[in-house]
Each structure stands twice: as structure tokens, then as C-alpha cells.
C-alpha positions as CSV (number, residue, x, y, z in Angstrom):
1,M,103.3,124.9,121.4
2,G,105.5,126.4,118.8
3,S,107.4,123.1,118.2
4,F,104.1,121.3,117.5
5,A,103.1,123.9,115.0
6,S,106.5,123.6,113.2
7,L,106.1,119.8,113.3
8,A,102.6,120.0,111.8
9,I,104.0,122.2,109.0
10,D,106.8,119.7,108.4
11,I,104.3,116.8,108.2
12,V,102.1,118.7,105.7
13,Q,105.1,119.7,103.6
14,G,106.3,116.1,103.6
15,A,102.9,115.0,102.4
16,M,102.9,117.6,99.6
17,L,106.4,116.5,98.5
18,G,105.5,112.9,98.6
19,L,102.4,113.5,96.5
20,A,104.3,115.5,93.9
21,R,107.2,113.0,93.7
22,S,105.2,109.8,93.6
23,Y,101.9,110.8,92.1
24,G,102.5,113.9,90.0
25,Q,101.8,112.1,86.8
26,R,98.4,110.9,88.0
27,P,95.2,112.7,87.0
28,S,94.4,115.6,89.3
29,E,91.1,114.0,90.4
30,E,93.2,111.4,92.2
31,W,95.3,113.9,94.1
32,K,93.0,114.8,96.9
33,P,92.4,111.2,98.3
34,L,96.1,110.4,97.8
35,F,97.2,113.6,99.6
36,Y,94.9,112.9,102.6
37,R,96.2,109.3,102.8
38,I,99.8,110.4,102.7
39,L,99.1,113.1,105.3
40,Y,97.3,110.7,107.6
41,N,100.2,108.3,107.4
42,G,102.7,111.1,108.1
43,I,100.7,112.1,111.2
44,R,100.5,108.5,112.4
45,D,104.2,108.0,111.9
46,S,105.0,111.2,113.8
47,Q,102.8,110.1,116.7
48,R,104.4,106.7,116.8
49,R,107.9,108.2,116.9
50,R,106.9,110.6,119.6
51,K,105.5,107.8,121.7
52,V,108.6,105.7,121.4
53,R,110.8,108.7,122.2
54,S,108.8,109.4,125.3
55,R,109.2,105.8,126.5
56,I,113.0,105.9,125.9
57,F,113.7,109.3,127.2
58,G,111.3,109.0,130.1
59,F,114.1,107.4,132.1
60,F,116.2,110.6,131.8
61,P,114.0,113.5,132.9
62,E,116.7,116.1,133.1
63,Q,117.8,115.5,129.5
64,R,114.5,114.5,128.0
65,Q,113.3,117.9,126.8
66,Q,116.6,118.8,125.0
67,M,116.9,115.3,123.4
68,C,113.3,115.3,122.2
69,E,113.6,118.7,120.7
70,E,116.8,117.7,118.8
71,M,115.2,114.5,117.5
72,L,112.1,116.3,116.4
73,K,114.2,118.8,114.5
74,Q,116.1,115.9,112.8
75,G,113.0,113.9,112.1
76,G,111.1,116.9,110.7
77,S,113.9,117.9,108.4
78,Q,113.9,114.5,106.6
79,G,110.5,115.2,104.9
80,N,108.7,112.2,106.5
């Protein structure tokens, strides 16, 4: 459960950074819908990556957990 919490934090942080980098010059009234759209896309991308990884690493059950955890850490640190 802890890895999902840290993944969720990474997704939210990525959305916040994306908003600040790309839309910081926009009026503050536009930030809320933009943030939710960026956040939604980040969640969807994360789910898509997790689904693909489970398909790929499903063939290697003894190494699956370790590989998935390593990839989640790498993917979460990219700020997606």
C-alpha cells in the first residue's frame, strides 16, 4: 500500500510542476481546471504504464515484484 501512496504523491507533484512550468503565466482563474486536467492525464498515464508492465512481467512471476517496484521508482522520479 505504501508504494501506491508514494506513486500518488509523485503524480500530484508532477501535475503541480507541469502546471507551474507550462501555465504559470495564465490567470489564476484558469489554474484549477488546468490542474485537474493535468492530474487526470497523469493518473491515466500511470495506470496505462502499470497495465503494460503487468502484461510484460506477468510471464516472470519470481522477478515481477522486484522489477515492477524498480520501474515504478524510475517512472515516478521523472515527474510524469
